[in-house]
VEXMAR-592979 format. One record per residue (C-alpha): x, y, z. Coordinates in steps of 0.02 Angstrom, whole numbers, padded with zeros to 5 digits, always signed. Example, Ala and Ser with C-alpha at 12.3 -4.5 7.8 and 13.67 -1.06 7.14 Angstrom:
% VEXMAR-592979
+00615-00225+00390;+00684-00053+00357;
//
This chain:
% VEXMAR-592979
-07136-03600-02948;-07310-03522-02986;-07309-03345-03062;-07381-03214-02945;-07545-03145-02996;-07559-02964-02948;-07707-02880-02872;-07750-02702-02841;-07617-02682-02699;-07460-02584-02750;-07342-02727-02718;-07226-02840-02807;-07145-03002-02763;-06961-03025-02733;-06867-03012-02892;-06769-03174-02843;-06933-03265-02883;-06928-03220-03064;-06930-03365-03188;-06777-03409-03296;-06842-03294-03428;-06866-03155-03309;-07051-03158-03287;-07104-03114-03109;-07288-03075-03108;-07443-03057-03209;-07592-02936-03197;-07614-02778-03099;-07632-02608-03189;-07523-02474-03280;-07560-02340-03154;-07425-02209-03137;-07389-02269-02952;-07370-02451-03002;-07263-02414-03153;-07142-02304-03050;-07137-02428-02911;-07096-02564-03040;-06943-02466-03109;-06884-02418-02937;-06888-02607-02900;-06794-02661-03054;-06953-02725-03140;-07029-02677-03306;-07187-02719-03400;-07221-02808-03561;-07392-02852-03636;-07460-03021-03689;-07628-03001-03759;-07725-02886-03643;-07633-02929-03485;-07474-02846-03422;-07326-02962-03383;-07194-02897-03269;-07008-02950-03288;-06847-02936-03189;-06720-03039-03296;-06558-03106-03241;-06441-03065-03308;-06487-02880-03350;-06425-02790-03510;-06359-02617-03466;-06248-02478-03536;-06124-02374-03430;-06131-02195-03517;-05941-02189-03501;-05925-02347-03601;-06026-02297-03745;-05948-02368-03906;-05961-02247-04062;-05904-02336-04224;-05803-02229-04347;-05950-02222-04470;-06061-02163-04339;-05932-02039-04275;-05935-01963-04442;-06121-01941-04445;-06114-01868-04272;-05982-01738-04323;-06071-01682-04479;-06240-01676-04389;-06321-01800-04512;-06486-01779-04416;-06558-01642-04305;-06564-01693-04123;-06705-01652-04003;-06767-01708-03836;-06953-01716-03791;-07010-01630-03954;-07115-01773-04007;-07146-01895-03869;-07318-01959-03931;-07254-01987-04108;-07100-02075-04054;-07192-02204-03938;-07325-02222-04070;-07193-02262-04198;-07102-02382-04078;-07272-02474-04067;-07312-02483-04255;-07145-02515-04340;-07117-02686-04403;-06969-02783-04332;-06888-02942-04408;-06956-03094-04319;-07089-03001-04222;-07276-03021-04241;-07384-02883-04163;-07324-02767-04033;-07318-02755-03846;-07341-02566-03850;-07536-02575-03854;-07664-02438-03823;-07651-02461-03636;-07461-02441-03635;-07477-02294-03747;-07600-02204-03628;-07498-02249-03475;-07331-02189-03539;-07401-02030-03615;-07470-01991-03438;-07299-02026-03363;-07222-01907-03498;-07346-01768-03450;-07287-01789-03267;-07103-01777-03318;-07051-01958-03301;-07052-02024-03474;-06931-01947-03597;-06905-01958-03785;-06755-01913-03897;-06775-01885-04077;-06679-01879-04241;-06745-01774-04385;-06709-01761-04566;-06777-01622-04673;-06904-01586-04545;-06966-01771-04538;-06948-01880-04387;-06822-02013-04440;-06800-02105-04281;-06798-02098-04094;-06820-02180-03929;-06909-02168-03763;-06894-02220-03585;-06912-02173-03400;-06786-02059-03304;-06774-02081-03118;-06629-02015-03012;-06471-02052-03107;-06541-02195-03204;-06626-02195-03378;-06730-02349-03416;-06740-02372-03598;-06902-02446-03664;-06895-02446-03859;-06822-02362-04013;-06866-02353-04193;-06791-02291-04357;-06871-02241-04524;-06700-02198-04598;-06537-02295-04584;-06432-02248-04424;-06570-02126-04363;-06605-02219-04203;-06421-02249-04168;-06389-02058-04198;-06532-02013-04075;-06466-02147-03950;-06281-02091-03954;-06330-01903-03940;-06450-01937-03794;-06320-02045-03699;-06196-01904-03713;-06326-01777-03649;-06373-01895-03507;-06187-01913-03459;-06176-01726-03453;-06324-01729-03331;-06242-01857-03220;-06337-02013-03267;-06230-02163-03223;-06331-02311-03291;-06438-02348-03439;-06551-02498-03421;-06575-02588-03586;-06671-02730-03509;-06634-02875-03622;-06498-02913-03753;-06500-02846-03927;-06355-02850-04047;-06395-02671-04103;-06357-02608-03916;-06216-02721-03888;-06128-02637-04039;-06148-02473-03942;-06065-02546-03780;-06206-02624-03681;-06163-02777-03581;-06241-02903-03471;-06225-02893-03278;-06304-02996-03143;-06474-02949-03065;-06391-02933-02901;-06266-02805-02970;-06399-02716-03062;-06513-02699-02903;-06357-02639-02806;-06327-02500-02932;-06517-02464-02931;-06516-02443-02740;-06375-02321-02756;-06433-02215-02905;-06618-02213-02897;-06631-02097-02755;-06496-01978-02811;-06560-01807-02879;-06541-01768-03059;
//
């Protein structure tokens, strides 16, 4: 089935039309309105070259905050406050680090200048959030994503020191749970997040949860 080419209209095709790898559409822009519509529809952007690609994978990789799995070694680090934890203290630096850090088997980055500009704007308007882990006053790791209703849509994380991103993630999930967040969208499988309790669910189940939680107040 042909991939939908988006124009200037703020619409997306039905997610049931996505390819086996989750690709749903190509093109469009990264305006605040389109990005928020995408997340509310269970869709997220990746870049290939200079063109945004839009995905709605099936199954979907998610974490239920109550099912967060903290290993014994990480629990020790959490209890002794191995890092200083903050929220929204260094959003620009976090997203920049996420886009520049080298990852095994990955060439280049999908967090390009257009993504940086778009998500910094979302942060300015209160939609994009970062969580940071600091060591001796230096940013050691962190993550960022989009918060809408009672869902957090995770986008990317990075670590400059061992366990820093895990520390930030665990502390952030605990904070989100206190604030009533019921679902964390991890998008696609990673072994790193599976070790923390993330699991696969069907796109139908994900969208049912989305419909319930997206409109609930924080």
